[in-house]
N, C-alpha and C positions, 0 to 999 in steps of 0.2 A: 415209114421212114425211120432209119436208125439214127441215133444221136452221135454227133461228131465231137466227142469229148476232147479230141486232140486240138480243137480250136484254142483251148485254154492252156496248151503246152507248146504253142508254135514258136515262141521266142523267149529269150531270157527275161525281158521286162515283164511280160505277162505271167511267166512262171513265178517270178518273184512276187508279183502282186497277188497271186492265188495261193501262196504258201500258207498252210494252216499251222505249221509248227516252225518256230525259229529259235535260234540260240543267241543269247546275249551274255556279256561278261558278268552281268548281275546274277546270272543263273549258276555261276561256278563257285565252288568252295574248294580251297587248296589245302590238303593235309600237310602238317609240319610235325617233324619228330625232333624234340629237344632233349639234349643230354647235358650232363654237368661238364664243366671245364671251360677252357678258353681256346679260341682258334681251331675248334674241332669242326671238320666237315668230312664225314665218312660216307662214301657212296654205298648204298645197299647192293650187294653183288647180284641179287635176283631182280633188282628194280633199277635199271639204268637211269641215271639223271635224277634219282631220288636219294636224299641224304639225311643222315643224322647230323644235327648241328648244335653246337653250344650256343647259349643265349646271345653272345656277342655277334656270332656269325648269323644266327637266325634273325636278328634285328636288321642286318643288311639285306637279308633275303626278303623280309617284310617290306622294306623300302623299295626293293625292286618290284615286288608284287603290286604295290600301290602305283608305281610308275607305269606299269603295264595296264593299269585300270581295273585290276581285280579288287573285289570288295571284301571278301571273307576268307578266313582260314579256320581250320579245325586243328586243335593242338593236342598232341600226344606226348606224354612224358616217358622217357626211357632212362631207368636208373640202373646203377651198377648192381651186380649180383650181391655184393657185400651189404647193400642197403635194403635188400628184400627180406621179408619175414613172412610169418604165417597169415598175418592179417593186413599186409600192405600199409603198415604204419607210416611209411614215407609219404603216402598220399594224404595223410591226415595232419601234416605239418603246415602250420600257417606260413612258414618261411620255406616251404618245399619248392621243388623245381618248377612245377606248373604255376604256382601262385606268383613266384618271382618273375617268371617269363610273361605272364599276363600283364603284370604291372609295368614291366619294361616296354612291352609293345604299346601299351596304352600311353606311355610317356613319350615314346619316340615316333610312333606311327599311329596317331589317334584315329585316323580315318578308317583303319582296318576294323572290320567287325570280327570279333574273336569268339569262336565256339570252342568249348572245352569238352573233350571226351571224358566221361565219368565212368571209370571202371577200376578194377584192382588187378587184372591179369598181368599188367606190366610191373606191379609192385610186390607180388607174392612169390615166395620160393616155389610154390607148387604150380603157379601159372594159371590157376583158375580164377574166376571172376568175383570171388568173395571169400568169406570165412567158411572153412570146411567144418562139417559136422564130424567129430572124431570117431563116432561109431560107424557112420555110413561112408565116410570119406567122399561125400558129395557136398555141394555148396548149400549152406544153411541160408535159405532165402531171407527169412525175417531178420536174422542177425546181420546179414549183408545190407538190408535196407537201412539199418541204423547207422552203419559206418558210411553208407552212400550219402545220407543226409549230411553228415559231418563234412565229407569231401565237397559236396555241393555248396555248402555255406562258405568254405574256404575260397572256392572259385568265385563265388558271388562277391565276397568282401574284397577280393583282389581286383574286381572290376570287369569280370567276363561279361560278354554281351548275350550269350546263350549257353545253355548246358545241354549236353546230349549224353544221357546215360546208356551205355552200350552193353551192360551185363545180362540183359534179358531176365531180370528178376521180376517175379509176379508182384504187382502193386507198386512198382518203383515210381511211376509218374505221380500217383496219388500221394505217396509218402514224401517225395521231394517237393511237390506243390504245397503240401501242408506245412512243411518245415520252412521253406523259403518264404511263404506268405507270413508265417508267424514272426520271422526275423526281419520283415519289412522289405522283402524282395518280391513283392507280388507282381511287379511288372517285368521280371526276368523270365524270358520265354524258355520253354523246354521243347527240344526236338527229340522225340521218342525213337529209339531204334526199335520200332514197333513190330516189325517183321524181319528178324535177323536169323537167317538160316544157318544150320550147322553145315558149312560148305567147305568143299575142297579148294575153293578159289582164294582162301585166305593165306595160303602158305607163305608167300613173300612178305606179307605184313608181319608175320610172326618173326621173321628175320629182322625186320626194321624195328619192331617194338620189343624184341626179346621176350615174347609173351607165350611161347609154346607151353602147353601143359606138361608137367613132368611125369604125369601118369594119366591114363584114361583119355577122355575127350569131353566135349561140351554138349553132347547130344541130349543130356538131361535137362538143359535149360535153353539152348538155342533150338530153333524150329526145325522140324523134320521136313526136308525138301520135297518129300513125296506129297505134301499136303497143301492144297490151295485154299480150301474153305477154312481150315484152321488158321492159316495165315491171315485171312480177312478178319477172323474173330479176334486174333491177337491185336491187330491194329485198331479195330473198333473199340476194344476194351481200353487201350491207351488213350484213345480219343475221349471216351467217357470219363476217364480219370483226370482229364485236363491238359492233355498234350496240345501244344500249339502247332507243331509240324509232325507229320508221320514219315518214317523212313522205311524203305525196303532195301535190304542188303543181302546178297550182291544184287547187281542190276541186270546184267546182260541176259542171264539165263532165266530171269524171273519177270519178264515184261508182262506176262499174263497176270501176275499178281498185282503189278503196278496198275494195269488197266482196270482190273476188278476193283481195286481199292479206290481208284479215281472216280468210279461210278457209284461207289457206296458211301463216300465221305466228301464233304466240302472243305476239309482241312487241306492246306498246302502239303504236297508230297515232295519228298527228297529221295533220290536214289544214291547209293554209294557204289561208284564204279571202282571195284575193289582191286587189290594188288595183283591177283592172279589174272584178271582181265587186262590190266595194264601190261603185265609181263608178257602175256601171250601176244599182244599186239606188237610190242617191241621186238619179240623174237621173230614174228612173221615178217616184220619190216627188215630185220637183219638178214633173214633168209631170202629176201627179195621176191616174196610170193604175193605181196599185196602192194597197192598204192596206199602207203601209210596214211597220208593226210586225208585222202578221200574216205577211207574206211573209218578213221577216227571221227571225222565229222558226221558220217552216216550213223555211227553208234550213238553219238550225242543226240542227234535228231530222233533216233528211235526211242531214247529215254523220254524226250519231250513229247513225242507223239503218243506214247503210252500213257502220259498223264503227269509226268514229273515236272515240278516247278523248279526245283533245285537239283544240282548234280555235284556231289563230292567226287573229285577226280584228280589223280596225279598228273593228268594231262593239262591241267588248267593253264599253266604258263604257256605251253605251246599253242593251246587254243586261243589265248589272248593275242598271240602274234598272228595266228591265222585270221581271227576275226578282225584284227586291226588292218590286215592286208585286204579286207573286203570279201572274205569268203561268204 
């Protein structure tokens, strides 16, 4: 006798009861781009409905996110070219843009959980993720660790809830953990960009953050996308150094890596549903070639099914509406 597996798919109620993977508002993290000024809300041309916002506008956005039931944001600072230099010193200012914005959100929308992106590509003239070695013109790993610790302490003192270092420097988790603990922030969690691939999917983000390299690329420190076992090694090393959450970025083309890591580590996993993935889905919707809401939801469930607990996504607001409507 053959097994009739369709018995458990025969109606909506039983399908809902049998679902192994689900999506909740608590799973979603919304990226925000903050710029200097007042009354600024600039749409990113390559990312429809995603904006650069000045702190006053961003606070209103945070209030809207809380109203929708979203719990967490990840914050990116975008500074004027005139404020950029070779070492990203704007990121090392106690009264800098990110520190002021963290404090403002904590004051006005304290229920939001704030994650800060920790990197230097948005703050350097060259657009790379740290201090350059003048001889090799490549990022000096250990010098960048030192200024990363300074940046992390500024975010911590401003009241951030979690720090996510995105520069892919070797030893970054150990170095940040050591410095944060010594300063009394031993309970501040770190979300490691533990497997961040050198990907073509980041193009629209670089428009949003003004972070394109002025020369070369980031293949010397970001992961080679040909390699799955090395990706696992990278993430397990960050876990050994004290990461609290591991991240895979991008998400959609790397679900094999997510699944492998979910089987190799008991740490919570996050995926970053990146700008290129967002822009492609929006373009497909505009072209009328997909049922946008269905495909969006299917993608999110694919992330969860592969093993992700958390999803950083520019779709978070519209997903909040879909989930609220009972999807």
